[in-house]
PADOTOR-652214 format. One line per field, with one value per residue (C-alpha): residue number from 0; x, y, z. Coordinates in nm, 2 decimals, m for minus. Layout:
BEGIN
resi	(NUM, ...);
X	(X, ...);
Y	(Y, ...);
Z	(Z, ...);
# end
This chain:
BEGIN
resi	(0, 1, 2, 3, 4, 5, 6, 7, 8, 9, 10, 11, 12, 13, 14, 15, 16, 17, 18, 19, 20, 21, 22, 23, 24, 25, 26, 27, 28, 29, 30, 31, 32, 33, 34, 35, 36, 37, 38, 39, 40, 41, 42, 43, 44, 45, 46, 47, 48, 49, 50, 51, 52, 53, 54, 55, 56, 57, 58, 59, 60, 61, 62, 63, 64, 65, 66, 67, 68, 69, 70, 71, 72, 73, 74, 75, 76, 77, 78, 79, 80, 81, 82, 83, 84, 85, 86, 87, 88, 89, 90, 91, 92, 93, 94, 95, 96, 97, 98, 99, 100, 101, 102, 103, 104, 105, 106, 107, 108, 109, 110, 111, 112, 113, 114, 115, 116, 117, 118, 119, 120, 121, 122, 123, 124, 125, 126, 127, 128, 129, 130, 131, 132, 133, 134, 135, 136, 137, 138, 139, 140, 141, 142, 143, 144, 145, 146, 147, 148, 149, 150, 151, 152, 153, 154, 155, 156, 157, 158, 159, 160, 161, 162, 163, 164, 165, 166, 167, 168, 169, 170, 171, 172, 173, 174, 175, 176, 177, 178, 179, 180, 181, 182, 183, 184, 185, 186, 187, 188, 189, 190, 191, 192, 193, 194, 195, 196, 197, 198, 199, 200, 201, 202, 203, 204, 205, 206, 207, 208, 209, 210, 211, 212, 213, 214, 215, 216, 217, 218, 219, 220, 221, 222, 223, 224, 225, 226, 227, 228, 229, 230, 231, 232, 233, 234, 235, 236, 237, 238, 239, 240, 241, 242, 243, 244, 245, 246, 247, 248, 249, 250, 251, 252, 253, 254, 255, 256, 257, 258, 259, 260, 261, 262, 263, 264, 265, 266, 267, 268, 269, 270, 271, 272, 273, 274, 275, 276, 277, 278, 279, 280, 281, 282, 283, 284, 285, 286, 287, 288, 289, 290, 291, 292, 293, 294, 295, 296, 297, 298, 299, 300, 301, 302, 303, 304, 305, 306, 307, 308, 309, 310, 311, 312, 313, 314, 315, 316, 317, 318, 319, 320, 321, 322, 323, 324, 325, 326, 327, 328, 329, 330, 331, 332, 333, 334, 335, 336, 337, 338, 339, 340, 341, 342, 343, 344, 345, 346, 347, 348, 349, 350, 351, 352, 353, 354, 355, 356, 357, 358, 359, 360, 361, 362, 363, 364, 365, 366, 367, 368, 369, 370, 371, 372, 373, 374, 375, 376, 377, 378, 379, 380, 381, 382, 383, 384, 385, 386, 387, 388, 389, 390, 391, 392, 393, 394, 395);
X	(0.00, 0.14, 0.12, m0.11, 0.07, 0.36, 0.47, 0.58, 0.83, 1.15, 1.46, 1.60, 1.34, 1.48, 1.85, 2.13, 2.36, 2.74, 3.03, 3.39, 3.70, 4.05, 4.31, 4.66, 4.88, 5.11, 4.84, 4.74, 5.07, 4.99, 4.84, 4.52, 4.18, 3.95, 3.98, 4.00, 3.80, 3.86, 3.66, 3.92, 3.89, 3.54, 3.68, 3.80, 3.47, 3.12, 2.85, 3.03, 3.32, 3.60, 3.94, 4.15, 4.42, 4.36, 4.45, 4.32, 4.21, 4.01, 3.90, 3.74, 3.37, 3.34, 3.11, 2.91, 2.88, 2.58, 2.59, 2.55, 2.84, 2.91, 3.10, 2.97, 3.15, 3.32, 3.29, 3.24, 2.88, 2.81, 2.94, 2.69, 2.93, 2.75, 2.86, 2.77, 3.02, 3.11, 3.27, 3.32, 3.51, 3.64, 3.55, 3.75, 3.62, 3.49, 3.24, 2.94, 2.72, 2.35, 2.27, 1.92, 1.69, 1.40, 1.16, 1.44, 1.69, 2.04, 2.00, 1.69, 1.83, 2.13, 1.90, 1.71, 2.02, 2.14, 1.81, 1.76, 2.13, 2.33, 2.32, 1.95, 1.98, 2.30, 2.34, 2.51, 2.50, 2.88, 3.09, 2.86, 2.80, 2.56, 2.51, 2.25, 2.02, 1.98, 1.93, 1.70, 1.40, 1.45, 1.13, 1.12, 0.88, 0.91, 0.73, 0.68, 0.98, 0.89, 0.86, 1.18, 1.36, 1.20, 1.30, 1.66, 1.68, 1.57, 1.79, 2.08, 2.05, 2.13, 2.41, 2.56, 2.52, 2.69, 2.97, 3.01, 3.04, 3.28, 3.50, 3.48, 3.57, 3.87, 4.00, 3.95, 4.14, 4.42, 4.42, 4.43, 4.73, 4.92, 4.85, 4.96, 5.29, 5.34, 5.22, 5.37, 5.73, 5.72, 5.75, 5.43, 5.40, 5.05, 4.96, 4.92, 4.62, 4.79, 4.84, 5.21, 5.36, 5.51, 5.89, 6.05, 6.28, 6.10, 6.26, 6.31, 6.12, 6.11, 5.75, 5.83, 5.90, 5.54, 5.35, 5.28, 5.29, 5.14, 5.02, 4.67, 4.55, 4.28, 4.09, 4.04, 3.76, 3.66, 3.57, 3.22, 3.25, 3.52, 3.28, 2.98, 3.04, 3.05, 3.41, 3.50, 3.76, 3.91, 4.03, 4.18, 3.87, 3.70, 3.95, 3.95, 3.57, 3.58, 3.47, 3.63, 3.94, 3.74, 3.62, 3.31, 3.19, 3.34, 3.18, 3.28, 3.31, 3.46, 3.40, 3.61, 3.72, 3.83, 4.06, 4.18, 4.28, 4.44, 4.70, 4.42, 4.46, 4.20, 4.29, 4.14, 3.95, 4.19, 4.43, 4.59, 4.55, 4.78, 4.75, 5.10, 5.02, 4.93, 4.74, 5.03, 4.94, 4.57, 4.48, 4.21, 4.15, 3.95, 3.63, 3.57, 3.75, 3.86, 4.08, 4.25, 4.36, 4.73, 4.73, 4.79, 5.05, 4.86, 4.98, 4.84, 5.00, 5.16, 5.11, 5.37, 5.16, 4.81, 4.66, 4.50, 4.85, 5.01, 4.72, 4.79, 5.17, 5.17, 4.94, 5.16, 5.47, 5.33, 5.62, 5.84, 5.65, 5.61, 5.99, 6.05, 5.80, 5.91, 5.77, 5.74, 5.36, 5.26, 5.44, 5.43, 5.60, 5.75, 5.69, 6.07, 6.07, 5.76, 5.89, 6.22, 6.07, 6.15, 5.97, 6.03, 5.75, 5.68, 5.59, 5.23, 5.07, 5.18, 5.06, 4.72, 4.70, 4.80, 4.55, 4.28, 4.36, 4.36, 4.06, 3.88, 3.97, 3.83, 3.50, 3.47, 3.56, 3.31, 3.04, 3.11, 3.12, 2.78, 2.64, 2.74, 2.58, 2.27, 2.24, 2.30, 2.03, 1.78, 1.87, 1.81, 1.47, 1.37, 1.47, 1.25, 0.95, 1.02, 1.12, 0.82, 0.58, 0.48, 0.55, 0.47, 0.65, 0.51, 0.57, 0.62);
Y	(0.01, 0.34, 0.61, 0.90, 1.17, 0.95, 0.82, 0.47, 0.55, 0.44, 0.58, 0.65, 0.93, 1.13, 1.09, 1.17, 0.87, 0.89, 0.65, 0.73, 0.71, 0.59, 0.85, 0.76, 0.69, 0.96, 1.23, 1.12, 1.23, 1.59, 1.80, 1.97, 2.10, 1.81, 1.50, 1.17, 0.91, 0.54, 0.26, 0.23, 0.60, 0.53, 0.34, 0.67, 0.83, 0.76, 0.98, 1.25, 1.17, 1.43, 1.28, 1.16, 1.26, 1.57, 1.64, 1.83, 1.67, 1.86, 1.53, 1.39, 1.46, 1.64, 1.47, 1.77, 1.82, 1.65, 1.34, 1.01, 0.78, 0.41, 0.12, m0.02, m0.35, m0.62, m0.71, m0.35, m0.36, m0.64, m0.41, m0.14, 0.15, 0.46, 0.83, 1.18, 1.40, 1.68, 1.88, 1.84, 1.53, 1.29, 0.93, 0.61, 0.38, 0.12, 0.39, 0.56, 0.86, 0.94, 1.32, 1.40, 1.59, 1.81, 1.65, 1.44, 1.56, 1.41, 1.32, 1.13, 0.93, 0.86, 0.70, 0.51, 0.35, 0.27, 0.10, m0.08, m0.21, m0.21, m0.58, m0.57, m0.34, m0.50, m0.82, m1.06, m1.37, m1.36, m1.08, m0.80, m0.51, m0.23, m0.02, 0.21, m0.09, m0.17, 0.18, 0.32, 0.07, 0.04, 0.11, 0.31, 0.52, 0.89, 1.13, 1.50, 1.73, 1.87, 1.51, 1.40, 1.68, 1.61, 1.23, 1.31, 1.55, 1.28, 1.03, 1.27, 1.32, 0.95, 0.97, 1.25, 1.05, 0.74, 0.96, 1.13, 0.80, 0.66, 0.97, 0.89, 0.53, 0.62, 0.86, 0.60, 0.35, 0.60, 0.68, 0.30, 0.25, 0.54, 0.40, 0.05, 0.22, 0.38, 0.10, m0.21, m0.05, 0.07, 0.44, 0.52, 0.36, 0.32, 0.36, 0.05, 0.00, 0.23, 0.51, 0.44, 0.44, 0.12, 0.14, m0.20, m0.30, m0.52, m0.84, m1.04, m1.37, m1.64, m1.76, m2.10, m1.94, m1.79, m2.11, m2.43, m2.43, m2.66, m2.70, m2.80, m3.06, m3.18, m3.53, m3.75, m3.58, m3.94, m4.04, m3.92, m4.02, m3.75, m3.47, m3.27, m3.31, m3.08, m2.96, m2.63, m2.65, m2.33, m2.24, m1.92, m1.83, m1.82, m1.59, m1.33, m1.32, m1.23, m0.87, m0.89, m1.07, m1.35, m1.67, m1.84, m2.07, m2.22, m2.31, m2.66, m2.89, m3.23, m3.52, m3.65, m3.94, m3.66, m3.52, m3.87, m3.99, m3.67, m3.42, m3.17, m3.09, m2.98, m2.62, m2.46, m2.13, m1.85, m2.00, m1.77, m1.91, m1.75, m1.82, m1.92, m2.02, m1.78, m1.53, m1.49, m1.31, m1.32, m1.44, m1.49, m1.57, m1.87, m1.83, m2.19, m2.52, m2.54, m2.71, m2.57, m2.69, m2.71, m2.35, m2.24, m2.23, m2.21, m2.07, m2.17, m1.88, m1.98, m1.79, m1.51, m1.40, m1.26, m1.37, m1.03, m0.87, m1.14, m1.09, m0.71, m0.76, m1.02, m0.80, m0.50, m0.70, m0.93, m0.85, m1.04, m1.34, m1.26, m1.20, m1.55, m1.73, m1.91, m2.12, m2.15, m2.21, m2.00, m1.86, m2.06, m2.02, m2.33, m2.44, m2.39, m2.04, m1.96, m2.07, m1.90, m1.56, m1.31, m1.01, m0.76, m0.81, m0.63, m0.81, m0.96, m0.65, m0.42, m0.66, m0.67, m0.29, m0.27, m0.52, m0.34, m0.01, m0.16, m0.37, m0.04, 0.11, m0.21, m0.18, 0.18, 0.07, m0.22, 0.04, 0.26, m0.03, m0.15, 0.21, 0.23, m0.10, 0.00, 0.33, 0.16, m0.09, 0.18, 0.38, 0.08, 0.02, 0.39, 0.40, 0.09, 0.29, 0.63, 0.53, 0.32, 0.56, 0.32, 0.61, 0.94, 1.27, 1.60, 1.89, 2.23);
Z	(0.00, m0.10, 0.18, 0.10, m0.09, m0.18, m0.53, m0.63, m0.92, m1.10, m0.97, m1.31, m1.34, m1.06, m1.10, m1.35, m1.36, m1.42, m1.39, m1.32, m1.56, m1.46, m1.58, m1.63, m1.32, m1.47, m1.45, m1.12, m0.98, m1.05, m0.76, m0.87, m0.80, m0.75, m0.53, m0.72, m0.53, m0.53, m0.36, m0.09, 0.01, 0.12, 0.42, 0.58, 0.61, 0.71, 0.53, 0.34, 0.12, 0.13, 0.17, m0.12, m0.37, m0.60, m0.95, m1.25, m1.57, m1.84, m2.01, m1.71, m1.60, m1.27, m1.03, m0.85, m0.49, m0.35, m0.56, m0.41, m0.48, m0.44, m0.59, m0.92, m0.91, m0.69, m0.32, m0.20, m0.32, m0.07, 0.21, 0.11, 0.08, 0.01, 0.04, m0.04, m0.23, 0.01, m0.29, m0.66, m0.73, m0.98, m0.96, m1.04, m1.31, m1.04, m0.89, m1.01, m0.89, m0.88, m0.89, m0.79, m1.02, m0.92, m0.68, m0.49, m0.23, m0.19, 0.17, 0.11, m0.19, 0.04, 0.31, 0.04, m0.10, 0.25, 0.34, 0.02, 0.02, m0.29, m0.35, m0.39, m0.69, m0.83, m1.05, m0.81, m1.03, m1.09, m0.99, m0.82, m1.05, m1.09, m1.40, m1.56, m1.64, m1.28, m1.16, m1.42, m1.36, m0.98, m0.80, m0.48, m0.28, m0.31, m0.06, m0.11, m0.06, 0.27, 0.40, 0.24, 0.42, 0.76, 0.71, 0.62, 0.93, 1.17, 1.03, 1.03, 1.42, 1.45, 1.22, 1.41, 1.74, 1.59, 1.45, 1.80, 1.96, 1.71, 1.78, 2.15, 2.10, 1.88, 2.14, 2.41, 2.20, 2.16, 2.53, 2.61, 2.37, 2.55, 2.90, 2.80, 2.67, 3.01, 3.24, 3.07, 3.04, 3.41, 3.28, 3.48, 3.83, 4.00, 4.36, 4.60, 4.81, 5.08, 4.84, 4.81, 4.46, 4.34, 4.31, 4.30, 4.01, 3.74, 3.67, 3.34, 3.33, 3.05, 2.96, 3.10, 3.43, 3.44, 3.48, 3.30, 2.92, 2.68, 2.31, 2.20, 1.96, 1.75, 1.80, 1.50, 1.29, 1.16, 1.52, 1.58, 1.95, 1.99, 1.89, 2.00, 2.36, 2.65, 2.64, 2.47, 2.19, 2.09, 1.74, 1.61, 1.44, 1.78, 1.92, 1.63, 1.65, 2.03, 2.14, 2.49, 2.62, 2.78, 2.60, 2.75, 2.48, 2.15, 1.83, 1.85, 2.14, 2.20, 2.43, 2.72, 2.49, 2.24, 2.51, 2.63, 2.28, 2.14, 2.23, 2.33, 2.70, 2.94, 3.07, 3.37, 3.41, 3.40, 3.15, 2.88, 2.54, 2.26, 1.89, 1.77, 1.41, 1.12, 1.34, 1.58, 1.90, 1.91, 2.26, 2.51, 2.88, 2.95, 3.17, 3.20, 3.14, 2.78, 2.52, 2.21, 1.87, 1.79, 1.66, 2.02, 2.30, 2.64, 2.97, 3.32, 3.53, 3.86, 4.20, 4.10, 3.79, 3.72, 3.39, 3.31, 3.35, 3.12, 2.86, 2.83, 2.84, 2.56, 2.37, 2.40, 2.33, 2.06, 1.83, 2.05, 1.95, 1.58, 1.52, 1.65, 1.43, 1.11, 0.84, 0.45, 0.43, 0.73, 1.03, 1.35, 1.69, 1.83, 2.19, 2.26, 2.13, 2.31, 2.64, 2.63, 2.52, 2.79, 2.94, 3.23, 3.50, 3.82, 4.14, 4.16, 4.36, 4.09, 3.81, 3.98, 3.98, 3.61, 3.51, 3.70, 3.54, 3.18, 3.24, 3.33, 2.98, 2.83, 3.00, 2.86, 2.52, 2.56, 2.65, 2.36, 2.11, 2.24, 2.23, 1.87, 1.79, 1.97, 1.78, 1.44, 1.52, 1.63, 1.32, 1.08, 1.25, 1.22, 0.84, 0.79, 0.93, 0.79, 0.44, 0.38, 0.52, 0.79, 1.04, 0.91, 1.01, 1.12, 0.87, 1.03);
# end
């Protein structure tokens, strides 16, 4: 059902379509008047496209400020990258633009394309691509101009909130990085529970002196009795998908027989699990009993070390592991080299303080990440209502 006062029409009737052209690399080296935008430049901005290299070429068509731009081929279409040109620009040959005609405003067109998602418009049978034949007949709902403007204003407030929170997140990430640099090198010393600043010398320890180390293993995949049990079995993919430093569950699980008849070892809660193959240095702390595959070296800290401190120390000093890795097919860190890697560490009370300080920064980052996700979900739901007319806006 078409909302009252709205029009169901073809997109091609309300936009001028233009594709980009690739100039020679020699001409691109010349500094000039207009930004030259490629697909990868779209990663550096959210809504308005402004940053890229500049040059001048009289043979290329200038894409006017206010055009909606997006990739016209390749995987970037599936990522739904859509931007608004904040100034006059040139476009690469892998991109195209839609400039609104009378009766359609830029911001409303932008939100329509974001909601519709590019892959719905594109031909995705082989390599995803969009051209004039996909744009011209595409049907969309068009409200009167005052309602378009009001809808765009409302959605823009959500964009501003998302952008503001993303800036806060970026600043917090930079602050955490600076704090790690200070705390994990001993340049900044914290106060103990009595308000006295820590002052003892840090000592050098091998990883093998920090606790019990072990590798992981994989039960025989041909033995169904080894799989789909109750024991978590960690892979590097599980770790790289984590949003915090803790792992509670894994995608796959094994049985007690799987542990008994393989090199997988049951590790206690509080173990540090470090990827040492391919994705070297990705790590997690177990919150329950767990096993890992052979892509890990695992550490059960002894009474002299706190696992949270070691997590941050190893993360900060990850290059110490990477530079010892070797391999022709993929890099891997051996148990021997893992065990003998050395780090300077403070006594346990200072480890606790450092772990608490950095964990507090992680909680702030987690809060901001969750806030961004929540705002994006709310914006998506609001777009669905406003751009279909299910929820009407009041026009002043």
